[in-house]
C-alpha positions as CSV (number, residue, x, y, z in Angstrom):
1,X,83.7,-198.2,59.5
2,X,80.7,-198.2,61.6
3,X,79.5,-201.0,64.0
4,X,76.5,-202.2,61.5
5,X,78.6,-202.3,58.6
6,X,81.4,-203.6,59.9
7,X,79.9,-206.6,61.2
8,X,77.7,-207.1,58.1
9,X,80.7,-206.9,55.8
10,X,82.1,-209.7,58.5
11,X,79.6,-212.3,57.5
12,X,79.9,-211.3,53.7
13,X,83.2,-212.1,53.9
14,X,83.3,-215.7,55.6
15,X,79.7,-216.3,53.4
16,X,81.3,-219.2,51.5
17,X,82.5,-220.8,54.6
18,X,79.1,-220.2,56.2
19,X,77.6,-222.2,53.4
20,X,79.8,-224.8,53.1
21,X,79.6,-226.2,56.8
22,X,76.0,-225.4,57.5
23,X,75.4,-229.0,58.7
24,X,73.1,-230.6,60.6
25,X,73.6,-230.0,64.5
26,X,70.6,-230.7,65.4
27,X,70.4,-231.3,69.5
28,X,67.2,-233.3,69.1
29,X,65.0,-230.8,71.3
30,X,62.5,-232.9,73.5
31,X,58.9,-232.0,74.9
32,X,59.9,-233.2,78.3
33,X,62.8,-230.2,77.9
34,X,60.3,-227.2,76.7
35,X,58.4,-224.9,79.4
36,X,55.5,-223.3,78.5
37,X,54.1,-220.1,79.8
38,X,50.5,-219.0,80.0
39,X,49.0,-215.8,81.5
40,X,47.0,-217.5,84.8
41,X,44.4,-214.8,83.9
42,X,43.6,-215.5,80.2
43,X,41.3,-218.5,80.1
44,X,42.4,-218.1,76.2
45,X,46.1,-218.3,77.1
46,X,45.3,-221.2,79.1
47,X,43.9,-223.1,77.3
48,X,45.8,-223.0,74.0
49,X,48.8,-223.9,76.7
50,X,46.8,-226.9,77.7
51,X,46.3,-227.7,73.8
52,X,49.7,-227.4,72.7
53,X,50.6,-229.7,75.9
54,X,48.4,-232.2,74.6
55,X,49.3,-232.2,70.8
56,X,52.8,-232.5,71.4
57,X,53.3,-234.2,75.0
58,X,54.7,-231.5,77.0
59,X,54.7,-233.0,80.7
60,X,51.9,-231.6,82.8
61,X,54.9,-230.3,85.0
62,X,56.3,-228.1,82.4
63,X,53.6,-225.7,82.6
64,X,54.3,-222.6,84.3
65,X,51.1,-219.8,84.6
66,X,52.0,-216.4,85.5
67,X,50.3,-213.6,87.2
68,X,51.0,-211.2,84.2
69,X,49.3,-208.2,82.9
70,X,47.2,-209.1,79.6
71,X,48.9,-206.1,77.5
72,X,51.3,-206.6,74.5
73,X,53.9,-204.1,76.2
74,X,55.2,-204.2,79.9
75,X,57.9,-201.9,81.6
76,X,61.0,-203.6,82.8
77,X,59.9,-203.4,86.3
78,X,56.9,-205.5,85.5
79,X,59.0,-207.8,83.4
80,X,61.0,-208.7,86.3
81,X,58.6,-208.9,88.7
82,X,55.9,-210.9,87.1
83,X,57.5,-212.8,84.4
84,X,61.4,-213.2,84.9
85,X,61.7,-213.7,88.5
86,X,59.0,-216.6,88.5
87,X,60.7,-218.0,85.7
88,X,63.9,-218.2,87.0
89,X,62.3,-219.4,90.5
90,X,60.7,-222.2,88.5
91,X,63.5,-223.2,86.5
92,X,65.9,-223.5,89.8
93,X,66.0,-227.6,89.8
94,X,64.8,-227.9,86.3
95,X,68.2,-228.8,84.5
96,X,66.9,-230.5,81.5
97,X,65.0,-227.7,80.6
98,X,66.5,-226.0,76.9
99,X,63.2,-224.3,75.7
100,X,60.5,-222.0,76.9
101,X,57.5,-221.1,74.8
102,X,55.3,-217.7,75.5
103,X,51.8,-218.3,74.7
104,X,48.9,-215.9,73.8
105,X,48.5,-213.4,76.6
106,X,52.3,-212.8,77.8
107,X,53.1,-209.9,76.8
108,X,55.5,-209.2,74.0
109,X,57.9,-206.3,74.5
110,X,59.2,-204.3,77.0
111,X,59.0,-200.7,76.9
112,X,62.1,-198.8,77.6
113,X,63.5,-196.3,80.8
114,X,63.8,-193.0,79.9
115,X,67.4,-192.1,79.5
116,X,69.4,-190.4,81.9
117,X,69.1,-186.8,82.0
118,X,72.5,-186.0,80.6
119,X,72.0,-188.5,77.8
120,X,68.2,-187.4,77.4
121,X,70.2,-183.9,76.8
122,X,72.6,-184.5,74.2
123,X,70.2,-186.8,72.6
124,X,67.5,-183.6,71.9
125,X,70.7,-181.4,71.1
126,X,71.1,-184.1,68.4
127,X,68.0,-184.1,67.2
128,X,67.3,-180.3,67.4
129,X,70.5,-180.2,64.7
130,X,69.6,-182.6,62.6
131,X,65.9,-180.6,61.8
132,X,67.9,-177.3,61.5
133,X,69.8,-179.4,58.9
134,X,66.8,-180.7,57.0
135,X,65.4,-177.4,56.8
136,X,68.5,-175.8,55.4
137,X,68.7,-178.3,52.8
138,X,65.4,-177.9,51.6
139,X,65.9,-174.4,50.7
140,X,69.0,-175.0,48.6
141,X,70.2,-177.0,45.6
142,X,71.7,-180.0,47.0
143,X,74.1,-180.5,44.5
144,X,75.8,-177.2,45.1
145,X,79.0,-177.2,47.6
146,X,77.0,-175.7,50.3
147,X,74.4,-178.5,49.7
148,X,76.9,-181.3,49.5
149,X,78.7,-180.1,53.2
150,X,75.1,-179.7,54.6
151,X,74.7,-183.5,53.2
152,X,77.8,-184.5,55.0
153,X,77.0,-182.9,58.1
154,X,73.4,-184.5,58.4
155,X,74.4,-187.9,58.0
156,X,77.0,-187.6,60.6
157,X,74.2,-186.5,62.8
158,X,72.1,-189.4,61.4
159,X,75.0,-191.8,62.1
160,X,75.7,-190.3,66.2
161,X,71.9,-190.7,66.6
162,X,71.4,-194.0,65.7
163,X,74.7,-195.0,67.9
164,X,73.2,-193.4,71.1
165,X,69.9,-195.1,70.6
166,X,71.5,-198.4,70.1
167,X,74.2,-197.8,72.8
168,X,71.7,-196.8,75.3
169,X,68.2,-198.3,74.1
170,X,66.8,-201.1,76.7
171,X,63.7,-201.9,74.9
172,X,63.5,-205.4,73.8
173,X,61.0,-208.3,73.0
174,X,59.9,-210.2,76.3
175,X,61.2,-213.4,74.3
176,X,64.5,-212.4,73.6
177,X,65.2,-211.1,77.5
178,X,64.0,-214.7,78.4
179,X,66.5,-216.2,76.3
180,X,68.9,-214.7,79.1
181,X,66.5,-215.0,82.3
182,X,69.4,-217.4,83.9
183,X,72.0,-215.2,84.0
184,X,72.4,-211.2,85.0
185,X,73.8,-209.0,82.2
186,X,73.7,-205.2,80.8
187,X,70.6,-204.3,79.8
188,X,71.9,-201.3,77.2
189,X,72.2,-202.5,73.6
190,X,72.7,-206.2,72.6
191,X,74.4,-209.3,73.5
192,X,76.3,-211.6,71.1
193,X,74.3,-215.0,70.6
194,X,76.7,-217.7,71.5
195,X,74.3,-220.4,69.3
196,X,74.5,-218.1,66.5
197,X,76.3,-220.5,64.0
198,X,77.7,-217.4,61.5
199,X,81.4,-215.5,61.9
200,X,83.0,-215.4,65.3
201,X,81.5,-212.6,67.3
202,X,82.5,-211.3,70.5
203,X,80.9,-213.6,72.8
204,X,80.5,-212.9,76.8
205,X,78.2,-216.1,77.8
206,X,78.3,-219.3,76.8
207,X,75.5,-221.6,75.3
208,X,74.5,-223.6,78.5
209,X,73.0,-219.9,79.9
210,X,71.2,-219.3,77.1
211,X,67.4,-220.6,76.9
212,X,65.8,-221.3,73.5
213,X,62.4,-219.2,73.3
214,X,60.0,-219.5,71.0
215,X,56.0,-218.2,70.9
216,X,52.7,-219.1,69.8
217,X,50.8,-216.2,69.9
218,X,48.7,-214.3,66.6
219,X,45.8,-211.7,66.5
220,X,43.3,-214.3,68.1
221,X,43.2,-217.7,69.7
222,X,41.3,-219.5,66.6
223,X,44.6,-218.5,64.8
224,X,47.2,-219.6,67.2
225,X,45.3,-222.9,67.5
226,X,45.6,-223.2,63.8
227,X,49.5,-222.7,63.8
228,X,49.5,-225.6,66.2
229,X,47.8,-227.8,64.1
230,X,49.5,-226.7,60.9
231,X,52.7,-227.6,62.3
232,X,51.8,-230.6,63.7
233,X,50.0,-232.6,60.2
234,X,52.6,-230.7,57.9
235,X,55.0,-232.8,60.0
236,X,53.5,-235.7,58.8
237,X,54.5,-236.0,55.0
238,X,56.5,-232.5,54.5
239,X,56.2,-229.2,53.6
240,X,55.3,-228.7,50.2
241,X,54.9,-225.6,47.6
242,X,57.2,-222.8,46.2
243,X,59.4,-220.9,48.0
244,X,59.7,-217.6,47.6
245,X,62.6,-215.0,48.0
246,X,62.3,-211.0,47.0
247,X,65.8,-209.5,46.4
248,X,65.7,-206.1,45.4
249,X,68.4,-206.0,42.6
250,X,70.0,-208.5,40.2
251,X,73.1,-210.4,41.9
252,X,76.0,-208.0,42.9
253,X,78.8,-210.2,44.1
254,X,80.6,-207.0,45.2
255,X,77.8,-205.1,47.4
256,X,79.4,-201.5,48.8
257,X,76.5,-201.1,51.1
258,X,75.2,-203.2,53.9
259,X,71.9,-203.2,52.1
260,X,73.6,-204.7,49.0
261,X,75.1,-207.2,51.5
262,X,72.0,-208.4,53.0
263,X,70.4,-208.3,49.5
264,X,73.2,-210.8,48.7
265,X,72.2,-213.0,51.4
266,X,68.7,-213.6,50.2
267,X,70.5,-214.7,47.0
268,X,72.4,-216.8,49.0
269,X,69.5,-218.6,50.3
270,X,67.6,-219.0,47.1
271,X,70.3,-220.3,45.0
272,X,71.0,-223.2,48.2
273,X,67.6,-224.0,47.9
274,X,67.7,-224.6,44.4
275,X,70.4,-226.6,44.5
276,X,68.7,-229.0,46.6
277,X,66.2,-228.9,44.0
278,X,62.9,-227.0,45.8
279,X,60.9,-224.9,43.5
280,X,62.1,-221.5,44.3
281,X,60.9,-218.1,42.8
282,X,63.7,-215.3,43.3
283,X,62.6,-211.9,41.7
284,X,65.0,-209.6,41.4
285,X,62.8,-206.4,40.4
286,X,63.2,-203.2,42.8
287,X,59.0,-203.8,43.0
288,X,57.9,-206.2,45.8
289,X,55.9,-209.1,44.9
290,X,52.4,-208.0,44.2
291,X,48.8,-209.2,44.9
292,X,48.2,-212.9,43.8
293,X,51.8,-212.7,42.2
294,X,53.1,-216.1,44.8
295,X,50.4,-218.9,44.9
296,X,51.3,-222.1,46.9
297,X,53.8,-220.1,48.9
298,X,55.7,-222.5,51.2
299,X,58.6,-220.5,52.3
300,X,59.1,-216.5,51.8
301,X,61.8,-214.0,52.6
302,X,61.8,-210.2,51.1
303,X,62.2,-206.7,52.2
304,X,61.3,-203.8,52.3
305,X,57.7,-202.7,52.6
306,X,57.2,-200.8,56.2
307,X,54.3,-201.6,58.1
308,X,52.9,-202.1,55.0
309,X,51.9,-206.0,54.4
310,X,51.2,-206.8,50.6
311,X,48.9,-209.1,50.0
312,X,50.9,-211.3,47.3
313,X,51.0,-214.8,48.8
314,X,48.6,-217.9,49.3
315,X,50.0,-219.8,52.2
316,X,50.3,-223.1,52.4
317,X,49.7,-225.2,55.6
318,X,52.8,-225.3,57.4
319,X,54.0,-222.3,55.6
320,X,57.7,-220.5,57.1
321,X,58.6,-216.9,56.4
322,X,59.7,-213.6,57.1
323,X,59.3,-209.9,56.1
324,X,62.9,-207.6,56.8
325,X,61.7,-204.1,57.4
326,X,61.6,-202.3,61.0
327,X,59.0,-203.0,63.6
328,X,57.3,-205.9,61.8
329,X,56.0,-207.5,65.1
330,X,55.7,-204.5,67.1
331,X,51.7,-205.7,68.0
332,X,50.0,-209.0,67.0
333,X,46.4,-207.8,68.1
334,X,46.1,-204.0,66.9
335,X,43.1,-204.5,64.1
336,X,44.7,-201.6,61.8
337,X,47.6,-202.4,62.1
338,X,49.3,-203.9,58.7
339,X,52.8,-204.9,59.7
340,X,54.1,-208.1,58.4
341,X,53.7,-210.7,61.2
342,X,50.6,-210.2,62.1
343,X,49.1,-210.1,58.6
344,X,51.1,-213.0,57.5
345,X,49.5,-214.5,60.6
346,X,46.0,-213.6,59.8
347,X,46.5,-214.7,56.1
348,X,47.4,-218.4,57.2
349,X,51.4,-218.4,57.7
350,X,52.4,-220.9,60.2
351,X,55.3,-219.3,61.3
352,X,57.3,-216.2,61.4
353,X,60.1,-213.6,62.9
354,X,59.7,-210.1,63.0
355,X,61.4,-207.3,65.2
356,X,59.4,-205.2,68.3
357,X,61.1,-202.0,67.2
358,X,64.2,-200.5,65.3
359,X,66.2,-203.8,65.1
360,X,69.2,-202.5,62.4
361,X,69.9,-204.7,59.5
362,X,72.5,-206.5,61.6
363,X,70.6,-208.5,63.8
364,X,68.2,-210.0,61.5
365,X,68.7,-214.1,61.1
366,X,70.9,-214.6,58.2
367,X,68.4,-215.9,55.4
368,X,70.7,-218.5,53.9
369,X,71.8,-220.1,57.4
370,X,68.1,-219.7,58.6
371,X,66.5,-222.1,55.7
372,X,69.5,-224.4,55.2
373,X,69.1,-225.8,58.8
374,X,65.0,-225.9,58.3
375,X,65.8,-227.4,54.7
376,X,68.1,-230.0,56.5
377,X,65.4,-231.0,58.9
378,X,66.0,-229.1,61.9
379,X,63.6,-227.9,63.8
380,X,62.1,-224.3,64.0
381,X,63.4,-223.1,67.2
382,X,67.3,-224.3,66.6
383,X,67.3,-223.0,62.8
384,X,66.1,-219.8,64.3
385,X,68.8,-219.3,67.1
386,X,71.6,-220.8,64.8
387,X,70.8,-218.4,62.3
388,X,70.3,-215.1,64.9
389,X,73.2,-212.8,65.3
390,X,72.3,-211.0,68.7
391,X,69.8,-211.4,72.0
392,X,68.4,-209.2,74.7
393,X,67.3,-207.2,71.5
394,X,64.2,-206.8,69.0
395,X,63.3,-210.1,67.7
396,X,60.5,-212.9,68.0
397,X,59.7,-216.1,66.8
398,X,56.4,-217.3,66.2
399,X,55.5,-221.0,65.7
400,X,55.9,-224.4,67.1
401,X,59.4,-224.8,68.5
402,X,59.4,-228.5,67.7
403,X,57.8,-228.0,64.3
404,X,60.0,-230.0,61.5
405,X,58.9,-229.1,58.6
406,X,61.3,-230.7,56.0
407,X,61.8,-233.9,58.3
408,X,59.6,-236.1,56.3
409,X,60.0,-234.4,52.9
410,X,61.8,-236.6,50.2
C-alpha cells in the first residue's frame, strides 16, 4: 500500500474519534506573541505591516524588517541568508513568540535544488519509460490482455515517479519552512506536524519547536488591507451567510480510494456544521458549483478544478474557504493566472489556504477539523495548524491569524 493511501486510510479509520473529541483547545494567541515580517525595500510591505500592527495592537518591537528579494520565489540559499537567518537571530532572546506573519513583499515559495546526478538519471529513465508506455497504449486496444499489462506497468512507473519526487522534493512554501525556523531538519519530503490533532503520526519534533505561521498577502496592497479590515469588522458581530461544500459524489460509507475518502471528509465537514444549525449547502453532483450558484458565501470547501477558478460565489465580508487542487497558491501576483487562492482573494474572500506546488492529497488540512475548530470560536491560525498534517512542505495560509469569525456568533 502506498504511503499516500495508507495515511488517508488511517485518517478515515479514526474519523469518528476525531469528530467526537474535537473540543476547544485554544491557546489564546495574543498580539504580543506575534512577529511581523515585512520587506524593508518594499514600501507597500512596510505600510501594510504598520497598518496591521495598529489594527491588532501588535507591539512596535515585534516588527522585523527583512532585506529580501522582492519576488514570489527564492532559492534555498536566499531563504537561509535573507529570511531564516535574520528570523532566528531576532527570536534568540524572545521566549514568548508563538506566531509569525509574513507580509506582501516576502517571497511565497522556495525553489528546490537540482537532484543529485545519479538520482536525476534514474528519474529521467522513469520518465522515458512512462512516455514509451503511453505511446504504446495509444496504438492498441486498452481492454485486451496486452493493453491491460501495459496499463499495470504504466501505473507502477507513475507510482515510482511520484514516490521519487516526494522523497527528494526540497521545494516548499516559505511559510511552511518558517514554522520550523527554530530547528534544523531534513529538507527532502515533509515532516509530521506536532500541532495536528488528527490521528497519531510519526512525530520527530515537539510543539515547542514549531511556530504558527500565517500570511497577509494578495494580488495587490489594496486587497491585503481589505482582508485586515474584513477580519476585524466581521469578528465584532460574527460571520454570517451560507456554508458551501462541494463534494463530487453522494456519501460513500465505504470509499475504496484516497479520493473517495477525502470526498467523505467534505461530507463530514458539512454534516458537522449542519448539526450546529448553520445554513449549509452540500452539493453531491460531479459537476462543481457553477457561476452565480453560491450567493452570500461565508465558508467554502470543494474540489477539483485545476488552476481554473469558477466564479460561483458572492463572498461575504470575512468569508473563509479553500479549494482542493494542486498548486492553487503557486502565485498571488501573475495577472493571467486563474489559480483559486489568487482569484478568491480578488473576488472578496477574507482567508484561504492553498499549495505552492504539487502537495499530494494527504497534506491538505482536514476540512472537518478546520471548520469545526473555527465554528467553536478558535482563531484562524490555530484552526489551520490543528488540522494540518505536515510541515516543511507546500501549504500556505492567507489571512489574519487572530481572526475568530465565530467568537461572537449566536
